[in-house]
C-alpha atoms as a printed R data frame, in Angstrom:
   type eleno elety resid chain resno       x       y       z
1  ATOM     1    CA   UNK     A     1  70.290  91.286  89.422
2  ATOM     2    CA   UNK     A     2  68.793  92.711  92.593
3  ATOM     3    CA   UNK     A     3  69.517  96.264  93.681
4  ATOM     4    CA   UNK     A     4  71.312  95.302  96.945
5  ATOM     5    CA   UNK     A     5  73.591  92.984  94.987
6  ATOM     6    CA   UNK     A     6  74.405  95.794  92.546
7  ATOM     7    CA   UNK     A     7  75.160  98.119  95.436
8  ATOM     8    CA   UNK     A     8  77.433  95.527  97.040
9  ATOM     9    CA   UNK     A     9  79.453  94.962  93.862
10 ATOM    10    CA   UNK     A    10  79.717  98.718  93.318
11 ATOM    11    CA   UNK     A    11  81.044  99.232  96.848
12 ATOM    12    CA   UNK     A    12  83.547  96.431  96.347
13 ATOM    13    CA   UNK     A    13  84.886  97.879  93.095
14 ATOM    14    CA   UNK     A    14  85.060 101.428  94.484
15 ATOM    15    CA   UNK     A    15  86.834 100.092  97.571
16 ATOM    16    CA   UNK     A    16  89.374  98.287  95.396
17 ATOM    17    CA   UNK     A    17  90.166 101.553  93.615
18 ATOM    18    CA   UNK     A    18  90.492 103.360  96.953
19 ATOM    19    CA   UNK     A    19  92.734 100.674  98.465
20 ATOM    20    CA   UNK     A    20  94.940 100.674  95.377
21 ATOM    21    CA   UNK     A    21  95.233 104.475  95.487
22 ATOM    22    CA   UNK     A    22  96.073 104.305  99.203
23 ATOM    23    CA   UNK     A    23  98.762 101.717  98.527
24 ATOM    24    CA   UNK     A    24 100.306 103.798  95.740
25 ATOM    25    CA   UNK     A    25 100.229 107.020  97.766
26 ATOM    26    CA   UNK     A    26 101.195 105.811 101.239
27 ATOM    27    CA   UNK     A    27 102.627 102.347 100.778
28 ATOM    28    CA   UNK     A    28 101.190  98.911 101.434
29 ATOM    29    CA   UNK     A    29  99.157  98.236 104.545
30 ATOM    30    CA   UNK     A    30  98.126  94.675 105.247
31 ATOM    31    CA   UNK     A    31  95.075  95.623 107.308
32 ATOM    32    CA   UNK     A    32  93.626  97.724 104.493
33 ATOM    33    CA   UNK     A    33  93.992  94.851 102.041
34 ATOM    34    CA   UNK     A    34  92.620  92.405 104.611
35 ATOM    35    CA   UNK     A    35  89.513  94.574 105.027
36 ATOM    36    CA   UNK     A    36  89.048  94.675 101.266
37 ATOM    37    CA   UNK     A    37  89.359  90.890 101.009
38 ATOM    38    CA   UNK     A    38  86.696  90.500 103.720
39 ATOM    39    CA   UNK     A    39  84.413  92.846 101.748
40 ATOM    40    CA   UNK     A    40  85.060  90.863  98.554
41 ATOM    41    CA   UNK     A    41  84.229  87.586 100.305
42 ATOM    42    CA   UNK     A    42  81.020  89.099 101.686
43 ATOM    43    CA   UNK     A    43  80.092  90.196  98.162
44 ATOM    44    CA   UNK     A    44  80.714  86.711  96.822
45 ATOM    45    CA   UNK     A    45  78.572  85.354  99.662
46 ATOM    46    CA   UNK     A    46  75.692  87.659  98.720
47 ATOM    47    CA   UNK     A    47  75.751  86.329  95.170
48 ATOM    48    CA   UNK     A    48  76.102  82.729  96.360
49 ATOM    49    CA   UNK     A    49  73.077  82.779  98.695
50 ATOM    50    CA   UNK     A    50  70.657  84.845  96.624
51 ATOM    51    CA   UNK     A    51  67.875  82.754  95.229
52 ATOM    52    CA   UNK     A    52  67.924  82.204  91.454
53 ATOM    53    CA   UNK     A    53  64.984  83.559  89.510
């Protein structure tokens, strides 16, 4: 796996933890979850377009 792909998946996982903590502490916010879903889709896109080796 390439380093940028590893960084992207790490950011996505850390963001999921942060969004979950935010939701538990302050209550649900649709925009925060929407932003996380966009990040997750971008991460999936990075893995989908990278060339296989």
